[in-house]
C-alpha positions in Angstrom: 12.3 -10.3 -1.0 9.8 -7.4 -0.9 9.5 -5.2 -3.9 10.1 -1.5 -3.2 8.6 1.2 -5.4 9.2 4.5 -3.8 11.0 6.1 -0.8 11.4 9.7 0.3 11.5 11.7 3.5 7.7 11.4 4.1 7.0 7.7 3.2 7.9 4.6 1.4 5.8 2.3 -0.9 6.5 -1.4 -1.1 4.6 -4.7 -1.5 3.0 -5.7 1.8 4.6 -9.0 3.0 1.2 -10.2 4.3 -1.1 -9.5 1.4 1.2 -8.9 -1.6 -0.2 -5.5 -2.7 1.4 -2.1 -2.7 1.3 -0.3 0.6 2.4 3.2 1.7 3.9 3.7 5.2 4.4 7.0 6.9 7.9 7.5 8.2 6.6 9.3 11.3 5.0 7.2 13.9 1.4 8.0 14.5 -2.0 7.3 13.0 -3.1 10.7 11.8 -0.6 12.4 9.4 -1.1 16.1 8.5 -3.3 16.7 5.4 -0.3 17.7 3.2 1.7 14.5 4.1 -1.4 12.4 3.8 -2.1 13.7 0.3 1.5 13.1 -0.7 1.5 9.5 0.6 -1.8 8.6 -1.1 -0.5 10.1 -4.4 2.6 8.0 -4.2 0.5 4.9 -3.5 -1.9 5.8 -6.4 1.0 6.2 -8.9 2.3 2.7 -8.0 -1.2 1.1 -8.0 -2.1 2.7 -11.3 1.0 1.3 -12.9 0.5 -2.1 -11.4 -3.3 -2.6 -11.6 -4.4 0.1 -14.1 -6.4 3.2 -13.3 -9.4 2.2 -11.3 -8.3 -1.4 -11.0 -7.9 -1.2 -7.2 -9.2 0.5 -4.1 -7.3 2.2 -1.4 -7.8 0.6 2.0 -6.8 2.9 4.9 -7.9 0.5 7.7 -4.9 -0.1 9.9 -5.6 -3.6 11.2 -2.3 -5.1 12.4 -0.5 -1.9 13.2 -3.2 0.6 14.2 -0.9 3.2 15.7 1.3 3.7 12.6 -0.3 5.2 9.4 -0.3 2.9 6.4 -2.6 2.2 3.5 -2.9 -0.6 0.9 -3.9 -0.5 -2.7 -6.0 -3.7 -3.1 -6.9 -5.1 -6.5 -9.9 -7.5 -6.8 -7.7 -10.6 -6.6 -5.7 -9.7 -3.5 -7.6 -12.0 -1.2 -7.4 -14.9 -3.6 -3.6 -14.6 -3.8 -3.3 -14.3 0.0 -5.8 -17.1 0.9 -4.7 -19.4 -1.9 -1.0 -19.1 -1.2 -0.3 -17.7 -4.7 1.3 -14.5 -3.4 3.4 -14.2 -6.6 0.5 -14.5 -9.0 -0.6 -11.6 -11.0 2.6 -9.6 -10.8 
């Protein structure tokens, strides 16, 4: 079951099913949101990531690898790859 943190008319923030870190997804389909909506989305992601990893305990990754035509961004802590590669997706929560 995916953990959801935030949802509004612009975006939602939940744990990514692939890498188990918070991600924000734009409700509109496209890869380049307007500046105001982008700022809103990144602020929502940052609030969740600050609470989960601590201020400065993560980096925002805006590279859209698997879904390049739908804006999303991940908040990746230093251990995200270990959890993904090692199969310990539930560790560190």
